[in-house]
N, C-alpha and C positions, 0 to 999 in steps of 0.2 A: 504493499500500500504505499502510495506517495504522499508524505505529509508535508511536502513543499508548499508554502503559502502562494496563493495566486499573486501575479505581479500587480503592483498598484497601477490603476488607470492612469493613463497619460493626462498630465495637468493641461490647463488651458493654454493655448498658443499666445505667447506675449510677444509684442513688437517692440523694437528699440525706440525710445522716445526722441522727439525732435529736440534738438539742442538749440536753445535761445541764442541769438547772436549777442544780445545783452544779457548777462547772467541774471537769474532771479534775485531780486534785492530783498533786504530784510524790510520789515515793516517800516514805512516812512523814510527809509535810507534812500539818498540820491543814487542815481544811476549815471556813471560816468560814460559819456558819448565821445568825448575826444580828450585826450591828455597827450600834450607834445607842443610842437611849434604852432605859433599863431602869428600870422603876419597882419599888416595893416595899421600897426601903431606907430612903427618907426621902420627905417630902413632895414634894420635887423630884426629878424623874428625874435619873438619872446616866447618863453615857456608859459603855458597856461592850460586851462581845461574848459570843457563845456559839459554841464550837467543837466540831467532832467531831476529837478527838486520834487519830492513826493510828501513833503510835510512843510507848513501846515496846509499847503495846497499845492498843486501842480504848476511848476513854472520852468521854463528853459533859462538857464542861468549861465554865465560865462565870467571868467576872471583871468588875468595875466599877472605875472610877475614882473613889475616894472624895473628898468634900469634908471639911475639919475637923469640920465640924458632924455628918457622917454617922457618924463613927467610933463613937460609943456604940451605935448601931442595929446596928452590924457585929460586935458582941462575940458569941461563940459562945452559941447556945441550943439545946442538945442535945435538948431535950424536943419543942418544936413549932417549927422554924424556919419563918419566914415565907416563902411562895414568891416568886419574882421575878415581875414582871409585864412581858412582852415586848410592846413596841409594833410590831405588824406592819401592813402596808398594808391588810389586810382586818379588823383588829380587835387588841384587846388580850387576851393569853392568859397564864395563870399557868404557872410552871414550878417544880415543887417541887424543892428542893435538899437536899443531904445535909449540907453544912457550911456554917457562917457565917463571915464575914469578907469581904474584898473579892475573894475567888475561891473556887472549889470545884468540885464535880461534881453531877450529877444523873442520875437514872434515866431522864429523858426527859420529853417533853411532846407532847401532841396539840393542834395549833393549827388551830382551825375545827371546824365541825359535821361529823361523818362521814355525816349524813343529806342533806348538800347535794348537789344533782345536778351531775355532772361528765361530761364526754365523754372524758377520757382521764387516766390516771395514769402518772406517771414514777417509776421508782425506780432506785436507782444501786448496781450490784454492785461488790462489793470481792472481790479476790484470786481472781477467776474466770479459768481459763486460756483461751487461744484455742481455740475449735473451729469446725469448718467450718460456714458458713452456706450458705443457699441463694440469696442475693442479693448483688450488688456494691454497694458504696458509692462515691460521688464523694469525691474527696480532701477536698472542703470548703474548699479554699483558691481564693479568687477569681482568676480568669484562668488557672487550671491545669485540664487535662482529665484529669489522672491518675485511675485507678479503683483502688479497694481491693477485689481480688476476695474473694468469698465472706465478706464481713464483716458480713452481717446474717443472723440466723436468725429465722425467723418460723414460728409455729404457731397453729392455731385448734383451740380445744377447748371443747366445752360452750357455744358462744355467745361465747367470749372469743377475742379476737386478741392474741397476745403477739409483741412485736417487740423483739429484742435486738441492739444494735449494739456492736462492739468499739470501744475507744478507738483513735485513729489510730496511736499509738506504742507499742501493746502490745509488739510484738516487741523494741522497744528497751529498754523498761523491766523486762521479764519476768525476765531473768537476775539483775538487782540485787535486784528484789522478792523472788525466792527466796532469795538469799544473805542479805539483811537481815533476814528474818523479821518484817517489819512490814507496813503495810497500805497499799493504794492502790486508788483507784476504777479499775476496769478495763473496765466495760461500763456502757451506759445502756440502760433497758429502758421500753417504753411498753405499757400494757395498756388496751385499749378494747373495746367491743362490736363484733362482726363486722357487725351491721347499722348501726352508727353511732349507736345510741340513747344516751341518759343513762343513768347508773348512779349508785350511791353508793359511797363508799369502804368503807362497812359491808358493802354487798353484795360488794365485791371483795375483802374481807379474806381469805377462804378461798383465793382465787387466789394472792395474794401468799405466803401461808403454805406452800401446796402447792409453789410454786416454790422457796422457801427449803429446805424439808426435801427436795424431790424431787431438786434438783440436788446437793445435799450427799450424799445417799445414793447418787446415781449416781457421784460422784467419790470417795467414801470419805472425805472430810473436809468440815468446814463451810465453805461459801462463803455470802455474805450479800447480799441486796437491801435496802439501807436508804436513809433519807431519802426516803420516797415523798411524792409532791406531787400534789394533785388540781387539775385545770383545768377551769373552767367553759366553756360553749359559746363565750363571748366571748374566750376566752383568759386571763381573770383567774385567779390562784391564790386558791383558796377553802379550801384545807386542807393541812396538812403534818403529818408525824409525825417527831419526833427521837428514836431510840431505838437503843441499841447491841444488836446481834444477834450470835448465835454466828457466829464466823468464825475459822478457822484461819490460820496462816501459808501463803503460797503453796508448792505442791509442782509439780515439773516434770512428774509423771506422775500418773495416776489409780490410786488404791488401790481403786476401786469397781468396779461390775459393768459400767459403761458405757466403751466405747472412743470418746473424743471425735474420732477420725478420721471417724466416721460419725454424722451428727446425727440420722438417721432413728429409732434405736432410742429416742433421748430423747423424741422427739415421741409414740411409741406408748406409752410408759411413762406420760407426762403425760395421754394420753388416758384412762387408768384413775385416775390419782391425783387429778387435778383435780375430777372429779365426786364421787369418794369424799370429798374434803374439804369439799364442799358438804353432806354429812350430818354434823352434829356428833356423833352417836353413834358412826358409824364413824370419824370423824376423830380421836377421843380414843385408840381403840385402835391405829390406824394410827400416830399420833404416838409412842406408847410403843414400838412394835415397831421403828419407823425409827430412833428416838433410840438404841435399844439396838444396832441394826445399825451405824450411823455409828460408835459407839465401838468396836464389836467389829471392823469392818473395818479401821479406821485402824492403821497400823504404829507408832503412838506408844504411849508408857507400857510398864509391865510386861506380859509376855505372859499371866501368869496373870490379871491383870485382865480382859483381853480374852476369855479363855476364860469366865470367870465372867460377864461382861456378855452374851456371846453365848448362853450357857445360859440366863440369864435371859429373853433375847428369844425364845428357843425356847420356853420354858415359857409365856410369854404367848401365842405362836402357837398352841401345843398347847390351851390353855384356850379360846381363841376358837374354834378349828376344832371340837374335840371336845364341848366343853360348851355354848358359846353357839350355835353353828350347827348341830351335829349333835344337840343336845339330850340329850347324855350327862349323867345326873345326878351330883351330887358323889360318891356312893358307887361309881358305876360308873367314873368317871373315876379315883378312888384306887385302884380294884382293879387297875389296870395299872401296872407299873413304868414310871418315866420313859422308859427306852429303848424299851419297847414302844409307848408312846404316840408317840414321835418316829418310830419305824420305820413306824407305821401311817399318819401324815399324809404322810410322804415317799412311801411306796409309793402313796398316793392320788393323787399327781401325777407317778408314773413316775420319781422321782428314785432312782437306784441306791443301795442301802445297803451294798454291798460297799466295801472300802477298796482304792483303787488303790495299790498298792505303789510304782508308778513316781513317783507324786506325793507319797505320804505314807509313806515307806519306815520310819520309826521307829514310827509308829502302827500300820502293818501288822504289824510284827515283834511289837509289844507286844500286839496282839490275837491273833496266832497262838500266843503263849506263854501266853495267859491262857485261862480256860475259862468258857463260859456255864453256865447251870444244867442245860442238857441235855447237856453234855459237848462241845459244838462250839466252835470258836474264835469270838472276838467279830466282830461286823460293826460298821459305822461308828456307828450310834447307840448300841450299847451300850459300845463303846470310848470314845466321847466322854463318855458319862455317867459311866464309871468314873474318867476323868481329872478331870472336874469334881468328882466326890465326894471324890477324894482331896485336892483343893485346898481344899474348903470345910469338910470334916468332919474334926476332929482325930483321931477314932478310926480313920480310913482309914489305911492304910499309903501313905506318900509314896515309899517305897524304890523301888518299881517304876517309878514315872513319872520320878523324877529320877535313877535309876540307869542311864538310857540316854539319850543325847544326842538332843534334838529331839522328844521324845515330846509335851511341852506345846506346842511351836510347831505340830506337825502337828495336834493337837487344836484348836488355835486356827483354823488354816485350814480345818478341816472344819466347825466351828461357824459361820464367817462364810459359808462356801459354803451350808450348809443354810438358815440364816436369810435370806439373800439370795434364794435360789430361791423360799422360801415366801412371802416378801413380793411378789416379781415376779408369781407365780402368782396370788396373792389379788386382784391389781388387773387380771387378765386380759391380762398382758403376754405377748406371744410374740415370739420372734426371737432376735437375737444377744446374747450377754452374755460378759463374761470369766469364766473359771473361776476362782473365789476359792479353791478347794482346792489350787492351786499357787502357787508364787512364781516370778517371772521369766516368761519366755516371751518371744516376739517382739511388738513393737508391732503392734497391729492383729490380733493372734490371738484369735479369738472362737469360741464354741460356740453351737449352737441350743439353746433352752431344751427339757428332756426332754419336755415336755407338748405341744410344738408339733405 
């Protein structure tokens, strides 16, 4: 009788992680982008560095170590400061600066030609929470066989392959990153063509922009892919961009429509967003709508501001759908009240216009105690419009909306709910989403889009 134990089943296949071009920083620690010779101050180069500061806010900073003879050139020139000249391995590039002296800040720099062919682009994400990927990564430590489960998210869309790896110690740093409200690099991303062909950074620009605004909208706060780097086929760096992008402090949960426990909805959403961003005309209207939505969704700031911003986003969507796409002329558009326009576009995509009193009790009571022009109680679009008008028009009475607790809060929840659904539907998204007309709920609790 053979007493030999059966062999252990094979472990999960683990892939090597992407190596970031700029190493993962400690929480709030600056990231050194350039350390070495810097020209433009005097005839002889000076030693210096350029850093991305990550505390207390994101900023692009520089400093040089002056010699006594360089001090006259470092005096402030507020009219037209000379750019610094950065000596990089692939060329010399100017960087405009805001202040003069031996240190200051900058709006950023593009280093290299955006039309140079590359095979892959790396970008570094900041303050992005962990979400489940489809692939395992190796621990990345020589001599160790440990596996980091589901630490890589991959998606292919419109001929592009997007690969996103989480930093190895994300779980350890995340609680302190949330408490400190500063910034840290949390993920590294690679963008390439699915067929392995060359592309240019100019051609890939819309992909990076769509990912920035798309993940921020999905989470309900700004997260950012910064410090992109382009690599030629032989592995050389031929292009970099240093720029500060919109990014909020880390949050433990998502305010947005996406539940990060499930990565599949994010991919389906990007299937509509990335191709839309390839069309400059459509990208401009989407950018405004999603910018409004991110501000309206967030739980930061005064709730009145969020109602007004959400209403502005809804107005933009109404104009796009009824005037631009449905060819309703300006006179016809203006012949409808705002609540009638909103009601029409919501009904077109099967979004209920009644007010759920279990989710929005104060707004439901406000609607029942008010009357529409036909004598009926108000529905969601008209109640929201009345609250918005009371906030922005001095002639409107504010007694009704402030005389009862939570009416403005409920109006905010309804505005972000409507705006989110209208944007998702415009991009062809179908599937699970978090209901933003309610606060709280269980983690992982989602609903189907009403037009699915």
